[in-house]
C-alpha positions in Angstrom: 97.5 84.8 100.0 97.7 87.6 102.6 100.3 90.0 103.8 101.8 91.0 107.1 102.3 94.7 107.8 105.8 95.1 109.2 105.7 98.9 109.7 103.6 102.0 108.7 104.9 105.4 107.9 102.9 108.6 107.4 102.7 109.8 103.8 103.7 113.4 104.9 107.4 112.7 105.2 109.7 115.6 104.4 110.5 116.2 100.7 113.3 113.8 99.6 112.7 111.5 102.5 111.6 107.9 101.8 111.5 106.1 105.2 109.2 103.3 104.0 111.4 102.5 101.0 114.5 102.6 103.2 113.0 100.3 105.7 111.8 97.9 103.0 115.3 97.9 101.5 116.8 96.9 104.9 114.3 94.0 105.1 115.1 92.9 101.6 118.8 93.0 102.4 118.0 90.6 105.3 116.3 88.3 102.8 112.6 89.2 103.4 110.6 90.0 100.3 109.3 93.4 101.5 107.1 95.7 99.4 105.8 99.2 100.0 102.1 99.8 99.4 99.9 102.8 100.1 96.9 102.8 102.5 94.8 105.5 101.0 92.3 105.7 103.8 94.9 106.2 106.5 97.3 108.2 104.2 100.1 105.9 105.2 102.8 103.9 103.4 102.8 100.2 104.6 105.8 97.9 104.4 104.4 94.4 103.9 105.8 90.9 103.5 103.9 87.8 102.4 102.1 86.1 105.3 103.3 82.7 106.3 100.8 79.8 105.8 100.8 79.0 109.5 99.6 82.5 110.5 
């Protein structure tokens, strides 16, 4: 099973700002099972959803 990256956010957001979590929450409110993961090499937070079988 794979995942599709919906958006990426730099890890250096201002203190108290969680843009990746906020974006994932909006996707979850729309019914998509979004999760936030960390890309350590790129120092980014990724918002991912499970990939569809047809992709």
